[in-house]
C-alpha positions in Angstrom: 66.8 31.1 101.7 69.4 31.9 99.0 70.2 30.0 95.9 73.3 28.8 97.7 71.3 27.4 100.4 69.2 25.5 98.1 72.1 24.1 96.2 73.8 22.9 99.3 70.7 21.1 100.5 70.4 19.5 97.1 74.0 18.4 97.1 74.2 17.4 100.7 70.8 15.9 101.4 68.8 15.2 98.1 71.2 14.2 95.6 72.4 11.2 97.2 68.9 10.0 97.5 67.5 11.1 94.2 70.4 10.7 91.7 71.6 7.5 90.1 74.7 7.6 87.8 74.6 11.4 87.7 71.0 11.8 86.6 67.7 12.4 88.6 66.1 8.9 89.2 62.3 9.6 88.7 61.3 6.5 90.7 63.4 7.8 93.6 61.7 11.2 93.3 58.2 9.6 93.5 59.1 7.7 96.6 60.4 10.7 98.2 57.4 12.8 97.3 55.2 10.0 98.5 57.1 10.2 101.8 56.9 14.0 101.8 53.0 13.9 101.1 52.8 11.6 104.1 54.6 14.0 106.4 52.6 17.0 105.1 49.6 15.0 106.3 50.9 13.6 109.6 52.8 16.6 111.0 49.9 19.0 111.4 48.2 16.4 113.5 51.1 16.0 115.8 51.6 19.8 116.0 47.8 20.3 116.8 48.0 17.7 119.6 51.2 19.0 121.2 50.2 22.5 120.8 46.6 22.2 122.2 45.2 23.1 118.8 47.3 26.2 118.3 49.7 25.2 115.5 49.1 23.1 112.4 51.4 24.4 109.7 54.0 21.7 108.9 56.6 24.4 108.1 56.3 26.0 111.7 59.8 26.2 113.2 60.3 23.4 115.9 61.2 26.1 118.5 57.8 27.5 118.1 56.0 24.1 118.5 58.2 23.1 121.5 57.6 26.4 123.2 53.8 26.1 123.0 54.0 22.4 123.8 56.1 23.2 126.9 53.5 26.0 127.9 50.7 23.7 127.6 52.5 20.9 129.6 53.2 23.4 132.3 49.5 24.4 132.4 48.5 20.7 132.7 51.0 20.2 135.5 49.8 23.4 137.3 46.2 22.2 137.2 47.2 18.6 138.4 49.3 20.1 141.3 46.2 22.1 142.2 44.1 18.9 142.3 46.7 17.1 144.4 47.0 19.9 146.7 43.2 20.3 147.0 42.9 16.6 147.7 45.7 16.8 150.5 43.9 19.8 152.0 40.7 17.8 152.3 42.6 15.4 154.4 44.0 18.0 156.5 40.5 19.5 156.9 39.2 16.1 158.1 42.2 15.8 160.4 41.4 19.2 161.9 37.8 18.2 162.3 38.9 15.2 164.5 41.3 17.4 166.4 38.5 19.9 167.0 37.3 17.5 169.7 40.5 17.9 171.6 40.9 21.8 171.4 38.6 24.5 172.9 35.5 25.1 171.2 35.7 27.4 168.3 39.6 27.3 167.7 39.7 24.3 165.3 36.5 25.4 163.6 38.1 28.8 162.8 41.2 27.1 161.4 39.1 24.6 159.2 37.0 27.6 157.8 40.1 29.6 157.1 41.6 26.7 155.2 38.6 26.0 153.3 38.3 29.7 152.2 41.9 29.3 150.8 40.6 26.3 148.6 37.2 27.3 147.2 37.0 24.3 145.2 36.1 22.5 148.2 33.0 23.5 150.2 33.6 24.8 153.7 33.3 21.7 156.1 30.7 21.3 158.7 32.7 22.7 161.8 30.7 20.2 164.0 33.0 17.3 164.9 31.8 13.9 163.6 32.0 10.9 165.8 34.2 8.2 164.4 33.9 4.7 164.9 
């Protein structure tokens, strides 16, 4: 940040808010500082939330916060997709169990066991077909 950058921000952003008749309006400064203090208190809470607790400094560049938030969101979606897929595979396994009564002994049991091994979050199903009502 150069002196020229500081001057430009003052002239373009702050002066219209804080000057009155060419002089600094102390009441306007107080109001802006009040708002700024509120931002310094609230922004870290938002950053901590969207970054999964990794970022809390209010002067962290937005690109860094967004990148971490995107990574966290991707991880959450990956986990959710795994849960949905596991639920669907449970349905497939149940279906294969029922079909096991149609195919020769051992064929469907082997398929069910192979699928269950690919999804260890679900215990291997009992290969014995269950009677349905």
